[in-house]
C-alpha positions, 0 to 999 in steps of 0.5 A: 660090138665090132669095136670091142672085138677089134680092140680085144684081138688087136691087143692079143695080136699086138702083145704077141708081135710086141713080145717077139720084136722085143726079144729079137731086138734085145729090148724091154717089153712093156705090155701096157704100152704095146696093148695101148698102141695095138688097140689104137692102130686097130681102131684106126684101121677099122675106121680108115680101111672102109672109108678109103675102099668105100670111095673106090667101090662102084656106085649102084645105078638104079635100073630103068624099067 
């Protein structure tokens, strides 16, 4: 479910950002390309960020009783 929600929100925010950037650069706006790129970047971020930050997290040490 988490992957689906990230894909939906990535597509929404990507469309907004893609439209604004295309208007500022006087370029063409292709909503399909923008959505695909945004979803791919969002899914990569969903997997990569915890993998990178998980390696720096302190490891729990079992307390001796």
